[in-house]
GUVEXVEX-820559 format. One record per atom (N, C-alpha, C): residue in one letter; x, y, z. Coordinates in steps of 0.1 Angstrom, whole numbers, plus 5000, padded with zeros to 4 digits. Each point is the difference from the previous one (the first is absolute). Layout:
<nodes>
AXYZ ...
</nodes>
This chain:
<nodes>
M500749895000 M499350105001 M500850145000 K501049985003 K500950125008 K500950014984 Q500049904991 Q501250074986 Q498950024989 L498549955005 L498950104991 L499750105001 Y500350055017 Y499550144994 Y501550115000 I501249924999 I501550074996 I499650044986 F499649874991 F499550024990 F499150074993 I498950045007 I499050074998 I500550155001 F500550045014 F500850095002 F501350064985 L500749934997 L500450034993 L499850044981 L499149874998 L499050054990 L499350145002 S499550025010 S499550145001 S501350134998 I501150025002 I500950035002 I500750024981 T499849904997 T500349974985 T499150084995 R498349974999 R499050034996 R499950235001 T500649995011 T500150185004 T500850064988 L501349925002 L501050054992 L500150034987 Q499349884995 Q499849974984 Q498950144995 G499050045014 G499050104995 G500650094999 Q501750105006 Q500150105003 Q500550074986 N499850144999 N501050034988 N501250004997 Q500649984997 Q501349964996 Q500650144993 Q499850094998 Q500450104992 Q500650105006 V501150014998 V500950135003 V500250105002 L499950014985 L499450134996 L498750104994 T499950074999 T498650004993 T500350154992 P500049964986 P500250114990 P499150094998 I500550145000 I499250114997 I499550004986 G498550005000 G499150014988 G500550144990 F499849964984 F500250104994 F499250155002 S499349975003 S498950115001 S500350115010 E501149935013 E500650095009 E501250054997 V500749964988 V501250094999 V499550094984 S500650115000 S500550114989 S501550014997 I499849894984 I501150034999 I500550134991 T501249995002 T500850174999 T500849984990 D500749924998 D501049944994 D500350054985 A501550054998 A500150034987 A500149904994 F500449845002 F500249904987 F498549925000 W499150005015 W498949954995 W499250045000 K499750135001 K498850105001 K499750024983 P500949984991 P499750024985 P499849884996 K500449895004 K499549874996 K498449995004 M499850025012 M498650015003 M499150054993 E500550165001 E498950064990 E499949934985 K501249964995 K499949964985 K499149855002 V500249915007 V498849925004 V498750085000 A499450015007 A498850105003 A499550094988 T500950024990 T499550044987 T500649894988 T501150044996 T500449944987 T499549824998 T500749955013 T499649864999 T498349955001 L499650055014 L498649955000 L499350044986 Q499850124993 Q499650054990 Q500449884993 T501149954995 T500549884993 T499149915002 C499849945011 C499149915008 C498649984996 I499550115003 I499050054996 I499249974981 L501250084998 L499949984981 L500149844992 Q500949925008 Q499949894999 Q498649915006 T500049995010 T499149965010 T498450044989 E499650104998 E498650054998 E500050014984 V500750054991 V500050024989 V501049874988 K501649995003 K500649944992 K499649815005 T499250015008 T499849835004 T498750005004 P499449865002 P498749975003 P499749985015 R501150105011 R499849915014 R498850085006 I499450144997 I499250085002 I498549944993 R500249964993 R499149964985 R499249865008 N500849915005 N499849915003 N498949995015 F500250115011 F499050015009 F498750054996 E500450134991 E498850044991 E498749884994 K500949874993 K499149934998 K499549915005 V500649985011 V499549925013 V498350065003 A500450145002 A498750055006 A498950044990 R500449974988 R499050014990 R499149834997 K500949955006 K499349894998 K499249944990 Q500950024989 Q499349964980 Q501049904995 G500649905012 G500349924996 G501650014988 E500650115005 E501050014991 E501049905007 K501550014988 K500849935008 K501450065007 H500749995007 H501250015006 H500750024985 E500850115005 E501350054991 E501450035008 G501049964996 G501249965006 G500549925006 I500449985012 I501049905004 I498949965018 Y499849935005 Y499449925010 Y500450085012 Y501550055004 Y499850115013 Y500150134995 D499950054992 D499850144996 D499650065014 D499150015000 D499250065018 D500850045003 S501049925006 S500850035006 S500950135000 D500550004986 D500550174998 D499250125005 V498549974994 V499250105007 V500050035013 Y500149925005 Y499949985014 Y501350085008 K501249934993 K501450075003 K500450204995 A499150014992 A500050134996 A498950135006 L499149875006 L499250095008 L500750035017 E501249915006 E500250005008 E501450125000 A500950014987 A500550114998 A499650155003 I498649994992 I499250085002 I499650105008 A499949885014 A499850025015 A500950065005 Y501449934998 Y501050095006 Y500350144994 A499750034989 A500750064991 A499250165009 L498749975001 L498950095003 L500250045015 K501049925005 K500750045015 K500450144998 T501349934995 T501150134996 T499950064992 H499049974985 H500050134990 H498450004995 P499250085012 P498949995001 P499450084979 D499249914999 D499550024988 D498549954999 P498950084993 P498649995003 P499549924988 A501150074990 A499249914985 A500649865003 L500749995001 L500949825004 L499249975011 E499350035009 E499349925011 E498550004991 K499850104995 K498449984992 K500249874992 K501849954995 K499349914989 K500349905008 A500349975010 A500349875007 A498849985009 D499050135002 D498849955001 D498949934993 E500550044985 E499549944988 E500449935001 W501049914996 W500649855001 W499549935012 I499750065017 I499549935009 I498549964997 D499250094993 D498749974997 D499549894994 K500849984990 K500449904987 K499949875008 I501050015008 I500949845007 I499050015006 A499250075006 A498349955017 A499249964987 A500150064988 A498649914993 A500349894995 A501149974999 A500649864997 A499849875007 Q499850055015 Q500149925008 Q498449925002 L500049865004 L498949935000 L499450005012 P499049935000 P498650035014 P501149935009 D500449844999 D501049985008 D501550025006 G500450154993 G501750055004 G500949994990 Y499549864991 Y501049994991 Y500250054989 L501250084995 L500750084990 L501149944993 N499549974986 N501049964995 N499550064984 T500450064994 T499550004987 T500249914990 Y501349925002 Y500749884987 Y498849895000 Y499949965015 Y499049935003 Y498050005000 T500250125004 T498450085001 T499649994981 L500950054993 L499550024988 L500249864990 N500949955003 N500349874994 N499449885005 E500249915014 E499749915002 E499449975016 L499350115004 L499649985014 L499849885005 E499749924993 E499849825010 E501349985001 N501150014992 N501349955006 N500450105007 R499650105013 R500850095006 R500449895007 W501250035013 W500949925005 W500349855000 T499949984984 T500849915002 T501549964997 D500350124988 D501449964999 D501350135008 M500649925006 M500750095011 M501350074991 E500049974991 E500950094990 E499550134997 K498750035000 K499350114990 K500050135007 H500950015013 H500150105005 H498850095006 E499149915005 E498450095004 E500650085016 D500449905006 D500650085011 D501250085002 Y500849974990 Y500650124999 Y499850144997 C499249994990 C498750114995 C499850095012 A499049885008 A499550045016 A501250095005 G501249984999 G501050035016 G499850154994 H500850004988 H499950164995 H498750054998 L499249945001 L498650125005 L500250065012 I500249855012 I500150055012 I500950134999 E500949954996 E501450135004 E499250124997 A499749994984 A499350154997 A498850075011 A499549905001 A498850055009 A500450055012 V501049955011 V500550055011 V501150134997 A500450004989 A500850114997 A498750145000 Y499349974991 Y499050124992 Y499750035015 Y499149905010 Y499550025014 Y500950145010 N500749924998 N501150075011 N500850174994 T499749964984 T500350164994 T499050115002 T498549924999 T499050094993 T498550035010 G500449845010 G498649965007 G499349974993 K499549994991 K499449944990 K499749855001 R498749925000 R500249895005 R499749884990 K499150064988 K499249914986 K500949954998 L501650024997 L500949874994 L500349885014 L499750075015 L500349935009 L499249915001 D498750054998 D499249905002 D499749904994 V500050004984 V500649904990 V500749905004 A501450045005 A500749914999 A500149925018 I499050065007 I499449915013 I499549924996 R498850004989 R499149904997 R500849924992 F500950024993 F500749874991 F501049945013 A500550065008 A500749925008 A499149895008 N499050065006 N499049895005 N499349924996 H499950004979 H499749904995 H501349895001 I501050084996 I500849885002 I500349935009 D499750055012 D500649945014 D498649915000 S499050044998 S499149875001 S500049884988 T500550034984 T500349934999 T501049874998 F500750055009 F501249925002 F500349975015 R500150105009 R500849975013 R499049935006 L498550095002 L499349945008 L498649894995 A500549934987 A499949924990 A501249895004 N500750015001 N501049875004 N500550014984 R500150074993 R500049984987 R501849974995 P500649964997 P501449985001 P500450114985 W501050045003 W500350124988 W501350035001 V500750034988 V501550055001 V500150144986 S500250115010 S500350094991 S501350014985 G499349984990 G501250064989 G500950075004 H499550145002 H500250085000 H500450115012 Q500849975012 Q499750075012 Q500150135000 E499250045008 E499550155001 E498850025010 I499249945001 I498549995003 I500950025018 E500849895007 E500250015010 E500550135005 L500950084997 L500550115003 L498850145000 A499249974993 A499150074996 A498749975013 L499849895003 L499049975009 L500450065014 V501450015006 V500550075009 V499950124997 K500050114993 K500050105000 K498350064999 L499249914992 L498849995004 L499249985016 Y500049895005 Y500550015014 Y500650115011 K500950064998 K499950135004 K499050125003 V499449994987 V498750074994 V499049975008 S499549894995 S498849975005 S499849925014 Q501349985005 Q500149925011 Q499049875003 E499949934989 E498949904998 E501349875003 E500049925010 E500949925003 E499649864985 R499249984994 R499649924989 R501150044992 H500150124995 H501550054991 H501549945006 L500150005010 L501649975004 L500049864999 K499149945006 K499849874996 K499849914991 L499450074993 L500249964982 L501450034994 A500650085007 A501550044987 A501049855009 D499850015013 D500649875004 D499849874996 W498350004997 W499949894992 W500449944988 F500350114992 F500750014988 F501149965001 L501050045009 L501049954999 L500649855007 A498949985008 A500249835006 A499649924986 Q499050044993 Q500049904983 Q501349944997 R500950065002 R501150044990 R501049835002 G500549904993 G500349955001 G499849875006 R498649985001 R499549895001 R499349934988 G500450024992 G499549914985 G498450034993 F499550125009 F498650044991 F500550014986 G501650094994 G499450054989 G500849904992 K500349905003 K500849864992 K498749974990 G500650014983 G498749944995 G498850074998 V500250135005 V499050134996 V500850114996 I500850065008 I500450134997 I501849994994 W500449844998 W501249984991 W499749964987 D498949934995 D500349944990 D501050074987 S499850135004 S501350074985 S501550025012 W500149985010 W501250065006 W500649845004 K499349925006 K500349885007 K501350005009 D499750135009 D500950005010 D499350095010 P499849945012 P499450135010 P500650065004 A501349975002 A501050155000 A500050124993 Y499449984991 Y500050134992 Y499050115004 C498949955008 C499550055006 C500250035017 Q501449955006 Q500149975010 Q498849915010 D499549894992 D498849915009 D500649865003 A501849964996 A500849905002 A499949935015 V499850145009 V500149945017 V499050105005 P499749985014 P499450125001 P500150145006 V499850105000 V500150115003 V501650015010 K499749935009 K500750025015 K501449904997 E499649894992 E501349934998 E501350074989 Q499450094993 Q500950014989 Q501150075001 K501449964995 K500850035005 K501250104988 E498849954990 E501350064986 E499250094989 I500350084993 I499050094992 I500149924987 T498449964997 T500349954983 T498850064998 G500149994982 G499050004993 G499750154995 H498550054998 H499850154995 H500350105013 A500850084994 A500650105015 A499550095003 V498950064988 V498850095007 V498949925011 R499649884994 R499149955008 R500649965015 A501549964998 A500349955014 A500150155008 M500250124995 M499950145007 M499050025008 Y498649964991 Y499150035007 Y500049905010 L500149914998 L499649885011 L500950045012 Y501150005001 Y500850035014 Y499850135001 T499450124994 T499550065009 T498650015004 G499149914996 G499249975008 G500049935012 A501149934997 A500249865012 A500450115012 A500750144996 A500850085010 A498850095009 D499150034987 D498550035005 D499149915015 V499849904993 V499549935008 V501149955015 A501050014996 A500749935013 A499750145011 V499850134994 V500250135009 V498349985008 N499149964995 N498850005002 N499349885012 T500849944999 T499849875002 T501449905012 G501150115004 G500849945007 G500849864997 D499749924987 D500349904993 D501749974995 T500449955006 T501450035001 T500749904991 G499049904997 G500549904988 G500350064986 Y499450084999 Y500550084983 Y501050105005 M500250105013 M501350065000 M500949904995 K500449855010 K500949974995 K499949944988 A499349964993 A500049964985 A500850134991 M499550085008 M500350164987 M501550045003 K500450005011 K501250025005 K500949934988 T499849845000 T500649914993 T500050044985 V499150014994 V499750024986 V501150145000 W499650095004 W500450164998 W501649984999 E500649905012 E501650004997 E500149944985 D499049874996 D500849904984 D499550134991 V499550125000 V499650114991 V501250085001 V500350085008 V501050084999 V501649965004 H499849885003 H501649945005 H500449934983 R498849994990 R500149904992 R499450004989 N499350084999 N499350054986 N499550124998 M500450075005 M499650165002 M501150064988 Y499450084990 Y501350074991 Y500150125010 V501250064995 V500850115005 V499050155001 T499050034990 T499250094999 T498849985012 G500049865007 G498949975007 G498449984994 G500949934987 G498849924994 G500249854999 I498649955000 I499949874999 I499249934990 G500449865000 G499749914987 G500849994985 S501149914999 S500549994991 S499550004987 S499049924999 S499449924992 S499150044993 G499750014983 G498750054997 G499349875001 R500849884996 R499349905000 R498449965010 N500250055012 N499449965008 N499650175009 E500550084992 E499850145003 E500549975020 G500849955000 G500649975019 G501850004998 F499749845010 F501549965004 F500249854994 S501650014997 S500249904993 S501049895013 Q500950045001 Q501049935007 Q501050095009 D500549945012 D500950125007 D500850024993 Y500750155003 Y500950094995 Y499950024982 D498949924991 D499850034988 D499250174997 L501150094996 L499750135001 L500650064985 P499350004989 P500750014990 P499450174995 N500750074992 N499950115000 N499250044987 E500450004992 E499550054990 E498149954995 S500049865008 S498749894997 S499050005013 A500750105012 A499550015011 A498450044994 Y499449955012 Y498750034996 Y499150085010 C500650005014 C499650105012 C499250114995 E498849955002 E498550064996 E499750105013 T499850144993 T499450125006 T499049975013 C499549914998 C499049975011 C500349915011 A501049954994 A500949895011 A500850095011 S500650114995 S500850095008 S498850065008 V499150014993 V498850115009 V499649905009 G499749875002 G499949895006 G501150005014 M501450034994 M500849985007 M499750185011 V499750074995 V500050075011 V498949995011 F498649944994 F499049995008 F500649885011 W500649904993 W500149895011 W501550085013 N501150084996 N501049995012 N498950105003 Q499650135000 Q499150065009 Q499449935011 R499449884992 R499549945010 R500849915017 M501249954989 M500749945008 M501050095009 N500450094997 N500650135007 N498750025015 A498750044995 A498850005011 A500149905010 L500349884995 L499949895011 L501249975004 T501150035003 T501450014999 T500350155011 G499850094993 G500850115003 G501549994997 E500549924990 E501249954990 E500050104989 S501250115001 S500250054987 S500449944988 K500649905001 K500449914989 K498850014991 Y498749985003 Y498749974994 Y500050174991 I500350075004 I499950164995 I500950014988 D501649935004 D500850064996 D499649894979 V499649884999 V499249934991 V499250114995 L498750035005 L499150074999 L500450114992 E501050085004 E501150124994 E500249984988 R500849854997 R500450034987 R499049954990 S499449935003 S498749984991 S499550094997 L499650125008 L499550084997 L500750144993 Y500950015004 Y501050104989 Y500749924987 N499749874999 N500749994986 N499249884997 G499949905007 G499149874988 G498250034996 A499850105014 A498250034993 A500050144995 L500550105003 L500450114994 L500350044984 D501049845000 D500250024983 D498849974993 G499350015005 G498549894994 G499550124990 L500250105008 L499250184994 L500650084992 S499750034989 S501050094994 S500350135003 L500650104998 L500450115007 L498850094994 S499149994991 S498650074994 S499449945011 G499749895000 G498949975008 G499149914990 D500049994992 D499449944988 D500049894993 R501349945003 R500949874993 R500449875014 F500049924997 F500449915012 F500749864994 F500849935010 F500349884997 F499649895009 Y499949944994 Y499049815003 Y501249955007 G501449974996 G500849955005 G501150085001 N501049985010 N501050145000 N501349924997 P500649964991 P501449955002 P501250095004 L501149935001 L501250055006 L500650064987 A499749964988 A501250004987 A499450024990 S500150094989 S499149954985 S501150074990 N500049894990 N500650074987 N499150024992 A499650145002 A498850114996 A498949914994 T499549925008 T498649894995 T499350025012 H499950135008 H499449995010 H499150144996 E498650045002 E499550115002 E498850025006 R499550085011 R499050065006 R498649994988 K499149925007 K498649994990 K498950075004 E499350074994 E498950085006 E498949935005 W499649864995 W499149895012 W500349914994 F499249915011 F500449844997 F499049915000 G500249894993 G498449934997 G499449945018 T501349975007 T499849965011 T500350135008 A499150105002 A500550125009 A500150005015 C500649915007 C500150045014 C501450115006 C500750004992 C501050085003 C499950194998 P499850034989 P499150145005 P499550025010 S498649935002 S499450065014 S500749965014 N500549914998 N501049955013 N500850075002 I501050084991 I501150085003 I499250165002 A498950004996 A499550155000 A499350015019 R499249855002 R499450015015 R501350015008 L501249934998 L500850005010 L500850155001 V500550084991 V500550155000 V498650115005 A498949954999 A499150105004 A500149955013 S500349885009 S499849995012 S501149995006 L501050074999 L501450005008 L499849985013 G499750114998 G499350105022 G500049865003 D499449885001 D500149855004 D501049985002 Y501350054997 Y501049955004 Y501550055005 I499950125009 I500450105004 I500549965011 Y498750025007 Y500450015017 Y499049875002 A500249985014 A499449895007 A499950045016 K499449935012 K500350025009 K499649875011 S500550045014 S500149865006 S499450095016 A499949915008 A499550055013 A500750095005 N501550024996 N500950095009 N500550104987 G499750004989 G501050094992 G499150004986 I500850084993 I500050034983 I501049944995 W499549974991 W500949914991 W500650064988 V500850034995 V500450054985 V501049904989 N498649954987 N500649914992 N500750064993 L499450114994 L500250044982 L500650135000 F500750055000 F500450124996 F499750114990 V498650045000 V499350074994 V499650095004 S500250164996 S499550085008 S498350014999 S499350045013 S499049995006 S499450035007 D499150025006 D499150095013 D499049845004 A500050025012 A498749895004 A500350035016 K498749975001 K499249995016 K500249885008 I500249925008 I500649905005 I499049985012 K499049965005 K499850005015 K500749895008 L500549995010 L500649945012 L499250005013 A499549915002 A498850035012 A499650095001 D499950115004 D498850135002 D501150144994 N501049904997 N500850144995 N500649994983 E499550124993 E499650014987 E501850084992 V500949934999 V500850034993 V500250044986 S500450144998 S500050044987 S501849994995 V500049954987 V501449924995 V500350074984 S500850024997 S500450084988 S501549964996 M499849954994 M501449944992 M500650094987 Q501250055001 Q500450064988 Q501649964993 T499449974989 T501449904993 T500050004984 N501050014999 N500349974984 N500249924991 F500149865009 F500149894997 F498949914991 P500549934989 P501749935000 P500850074993 L499950154997 L501150034996 L500950075010 E499650025008 E501050045016 E499749915010 G500549995009 G500049955011 G499850085014 K500050124996 K499650095016 K498649974999 V499649955014 V498549995008 V500150105012 K498650085001 K499950095011 K498249905003 I500049985013 I498649985003 I499350095016 S499050074997 S499850135010 S498949875008 L499750025015 L499249975003 L499150095010 S498850015006 S499750105005 S498649885005 P500149985014 P499249915009 P498650105002 S498549995001 S499450085005 S500350065017 T500449925004 T500949995017 T501449935004 Q500750075001 Q501149925003 Q500149905006 N500449874993 N499849885006 N501349924995 R500449895006 R500949915001 R499849884989 F500849974989 F500049914992 F501150014993 A499749854990 A501549984989 A499850024989 L500950084991 L500049994989 L501049924996 Y499549894991 Y500649884991 Y500250054987 I501849994992 I499950104992 I500749864991 R499449954991 R500649894988 R501650025000 I501249965003 I500850014987 I500449904993 P499750044986 P500249914987 P501249895002 S499849884994 S501349895000 S501250124993 W499550004987 W500550094993 W501250095005 A499150075010 A501050115010 A500849925014 D500149875002 D500049955009 D501249894994 G500650024986 G501449914999 G499649864990 E498550004999 E499649854999 E498650014989 P500149964989 P498849984992 P498649925013 V499150024994 V498949955004 V500249855001 S500249924988 S500249855005 S501250024994 G501049965012 G501349925004 G500549974992 N498949834999 N500149894995 N500250014988 L499950054991 L499550004986 L501150134995 Y499950095002 Y500950104995 Y500650075015 K501450084996 K500950055007 K500550094994 Y500550115007 Y500950094995 Y501349984999 L500750064988 L501249924995 L501050045007 T499950125007 T501250045011 T498850045015 N501349975009 N499150035012 N499750115001 Y498850025011 Y499350144999 Y499350035014 Q500450025011 Q499250075010 Q499950154999 S498950065006 S499550135005 S499549985012 N500850125007 N499150045008 N499650174999 I497949995004 I499450074995 I499950095017 S499950185000 S500250035010 S498450065004 F499350005010 F499150064998 F500050125010 F499350115001 F499850145008 F498750004997 V499850045019 V498550075002 V499950155003 N499850074992 N500050195004 N501450004996 G500649954994 G501550044996 G501049935009 K499949935006 K500649935013 K500349844999 K500949974994 K500449844998 K499549945012 V499549885000 V499349935007 V500349824999 E500349955009 E500149864999 E498749934996 V500349874994 V498649974995 V500349825003 K499149945003 K500149855002 K499849944987 V500249904996 V499749944987 V499149875004 E498649974996 E499349895004 E499149964983 K500349894999 K499349944986 K500650104991 G500950054993 G500250064995 G499450154996 Y499550075014 Y499750125003 Y500650065009 A500550144997 A500450055013 A499350065008 V499450025013 V499550025011 V500150095007 I499650154997 I500050095009 I498850015007 E500549955016 E498950025006 E499750145010 R499450135007 R499850075005 R499050065002 Q500250145006 Q498250095004 Q500750064989 W498450004993 W500250074988 W499150154998 E500450084997 E499550164999 E499650054985 A498950094999 A500050084991 A501050034985 R500149974990 R501150034994 R501249935000 D500049935007 D501249925001 D500749924988 E501050014995 E500449934990 E501449944998 V499849874997 V501049914996 V500550004986 S501249985001 S500850084984 S501149835000 F500549974988 F500949934998 F500150024984 S501549924998 S500249974983 S500049834998 L499649974992 L500449894992 L500749964990 P500949905000 P501250054992 P499549954985 M500550104992 M499449944984 M501149994990 D501349905008 D501349984988 D499549844990 V500750044989 V499549904993 V500549875002 R499449885003 R500049875002 R500449914991 R500849964998 R500249834990 R499549925002 V499149924996 V499249885006 V500449854991 I500449935008 I500349864991 I498749885007 A499949924992 A498949885002 A501249905002 R499349915014 R501049845003 R500249944985 E500749924999 E500549894994 E499049954992 E498849935011 E499249944995 E499550054985 V499450174997 V499350064999 V500950004981 S500249884996 S501149984983 S499850124989 Q498450065004 Q500150104989 Q500950135001 N500050035013 N500850115007 N501449985003 K500849904992 K501549985004 K500550094993 D500950115008 D500950064997 D499250114995 R499050035007 R499250124995 R500150095015 V499350115000 V500250105012 V498350094994 A499750045012 A498450105001 A500550135006 L499850094996 L500150125004 L499150035008 Q499550065015 Q498950035009 Q500550115007 R499250135000 R500450125007 R498750025010 G500549985011 G498550025013 G499149884994 A498550044996 A499749914996 A499449974990 L500450054989 L500049984985 L500949914996 I499749914991 I501149924992 I500250094984 Y500850034998 Y500450064986 Y500249884987 C500050024991 C500249924988 C500650154987 V500749884991 V500850054988 V499050034989 E499450114997 E499249994985 E501050044988 G499549974988 G500650024990 G499750194999 I499150065000 I499850124995 I500950085006 D500450015009 D501350025007 D501250015000 N500149854990 N501149964997 N500549984987 N499850114994 N500149944982 N499449884995 G498850005001 G499049864997 G500549895006 K501249955010 K500349885005 K500250005017 A499249865000 A500650005017 A500349895004 W500549914985 W500849865005 W501550044995 D500550075000 D501349974988 D501450045011 F499750005013 F500950075011 F499649905011 Y501850005010 Y499849975008 Y500550105010 L499349965015 L500750105011 L500749945009 P501250104997 P501049955012 P499650015014 D500649915010 D499550025017 D500750145004 N501050064994 N500450115009 N499350124990 A499349994991 A499050104993 A499650125015 K500450134994 K499850095008 K498750084997 F498850035006 F498850094998 F499950135001 T499450044991 T499550165004 T498349994996 E499650145006 E498549985004 E499550124991 S499149984998 S499450164988 S498649985002 K499450105001 K498650054998 K499949994988 Q498849974998 Q499349974983 Q498649984998 Q499650004993 Q498649974993 Q499649904991 I499149895005 I499649914986 I498450105002 L499749984988 L499150074995 L499850145010 H498850005012 H500050095009 H500349955016 E500749874995 E500349955014 E501050055005 P500750055012 P501150065004 P500649885004 I501749944999 I500349905004 I501350055002 I500849865008 I501450075003 I500449874991 A501050024990 A500849894987 A501250015005 L500549875000 L501849925004 L500550034989 Q501150075001 Q500749974985 Q501849925009 T499949964990 T501949935000 T500349974989 E501249934995 E501249994994 E499749864997 A499449914991 A500349854999 A500849964987 I500349874997 I500649994993 I499249934985 T500250064991 T499749864986 T501250014989 F499249964992 F501449894988 F499350064989 K501650074991 K499450004986 K501349944990 P499449964988 P500649954991 P501350094999 T501149955001 T501350024993 T500650054983 P500450124999 P499750044983 P499849854995 D501149955002 D500049864987 D499249915004 G499250005006 G498549955001 G500649845007 Q500749995007 Q501149835001 Q499650005014 G499550125009 G500249975011 G499150125010 L499550015010 L499650045010 L500950095009 K499450175004 K501350055010 K498950075006 P500349995018 P499450085005 P499950154999 E499050055008 E499650135000 E499150035013 K500050145004 K499450035009 K498950064996 K498849985001 K498650064997 K499550065017 K499450134996 K499250045012 K498549955002 I499549965007 I498949925002 I499150125008 T498750005001 T499050055007 T498649915004 A500349965013 A498849925007 A498950105005 I498849934995 I498450085011 I499649905007 P499250085008 P499049905009 P498949874987 Y500549915007 Y499049874996 Y498750064998 Y499550045003 Y498350034996 Y499850114991 T501150095000 T499850094989 T500049954984 W500949824998 W500050024985 W498949944994 C500250044986 C499450004991 C498750025001 N500550204999 N498850074997 N500550074990 R500949964997 R500150084986 R500349934985 G499049875001 G500649954988 G500849865002 K500149934991 K500049855001 K502050065000 T500749885012 T501250014998 T500749925004 Q501249975005 Q500749885007 Q500050025016 M500049965006 M500250015016 M500249875005 Q501050015013 Q500849965008 Q499950035014 V499549925008 V500150015018 V501149965005 W500649894995 W501049925005 W500549994992 L501750085006 L501050054985 L501149885001 P501150014987 P501149915004 P500950055006 R500849915005 R501050025009 R501549944991 R499649944991 R501349924997 R499050014984 V501650004992 V499850014982 V499249874995 H500249885004 H498949874998 H498850064997 S499550095010 S498450034999 S499450104994 I501150074990 I499750064989 I499249994989 R499550084993 R498749944991 R500350104989 I501049994987 I500050134992 I499249974985 N499750064991 N499750004991 N500250114988 Y501149914993 Y501050144995 Y499350024986 D499149914996 D498950084987 D499350085002 E499550035010 E499050095002 E500850114996 
</nodes>
């Protein structure tokens, strides 16, 4: 009997702990942050105008996406046009519009969103179901094909609804989303009907919905979707074409997963959803699995740009250390997903390494997907090109344009966070925010010209004098080590000591989990200042990455650089960069984008006068930030530059 009591007591404790919120940090939402940044604000304005107008034109005029919703409402037996997952692009564009309206109010844009929402609501069936492909084509076959993206589209509808409600307070789309979510819950979880989502997305969306609706069924449904994976429910149904459940991370249950597999975007959405569920249920099983998978991604399968997914065949992962450059897939949506996932991992752990990866993906792998003009896009983001790549106006599968639009528009989500005892600075972006700590409201203002320069000033003004901690992320690139030290390292040893000042006086800081911690009694207009080192660093890959053998990448601050032909007499493949090359920095512009260009002397080879040999010759080269390449037409490009003669490609017939 005594042993029984002990067992019951321990079980009670376990259940109590499992139910606790495991979140360490609470990110400050975009609606609470006003961005004034010289680097990001023009991009956000470009998205709010040019990019979103491009999305509206393509969604409403040049493709049948909105027309499908109108057909459903007319009930005249018309057929669906386009691809079965096209509804999702409408929803992602709406979500981006919602973020943009908060930072860039526009009555005409809001009116357009309301028009779309009316059409979406009119297409919803009485039982809550909403999907134009099945409603127009074969309603009797709904929920029979796990790969037809019904729940994926539903997830993006939910995300758009939550964002639009948070920005405008209007409930129409939110009520549509709640009815659809309840329909899905009744169809599957409550009916105990197995289902494996062919394209993850609904898991993270349902958690967002739960935070607004406060309905437990929405959180339980998200957890239920996660629990379906790896149990054989999709075998013979979802995998008829791929014959491989690992493609959709369905080979083993989520809590038992240890390696990254399959489609990169689906994986990112899955692990973001798992982190969200872990936060709200206290389930440590998800956390353990995600930490293991994260190390597999970052230490063995991530590009130096923060891009992931090397293979175009499956739009995802192949094998460890397989990171080709010219054929790199690196889908823009996958880098967007890396931002989502790493933010959640940071919130769960309070560890800066996750924001290091977020920053790398944001400034390089993701931002590269959007042209400087705002109306051209990359679906994949290679790290080398022999003048064969160009930005596109649109795509048949058009997930990337609206995805990068919603990421840039919601940048405020990723700058600050808070904990019970402090304020956390994750990204260095000029901005203003009001952050509530207990009964105190702290006005925070950050001023910086990052990523061009490294100086940062942070002003804090609590409503009343208060003691709390300020946590400032020390980027891994500023601390002598790339974030994925097991995969990349600097060619030469590097260590930086950053000095922190409060009101002009140097202060000693302690470092915890990659954050400099300044704890004190704060008063109005206290100012913290510091400078991040912006030295040019040479990055090399470990030997297993055969594609980068005897090659080097250039990094300055958060930005990865490349050499583009247009700045180098049309050629970016005909030189090698000596290890002792010295760099000079110069302020330049690409179109209207201010940049810091890097210039140095490399070695190329020219034919001898008799044509019988080659002679070395110095060549001045210019490197530019990777995200800016291919904005001036097709041209050669390389991120990983040769360090040895044998890696040069020279075509003397040109």
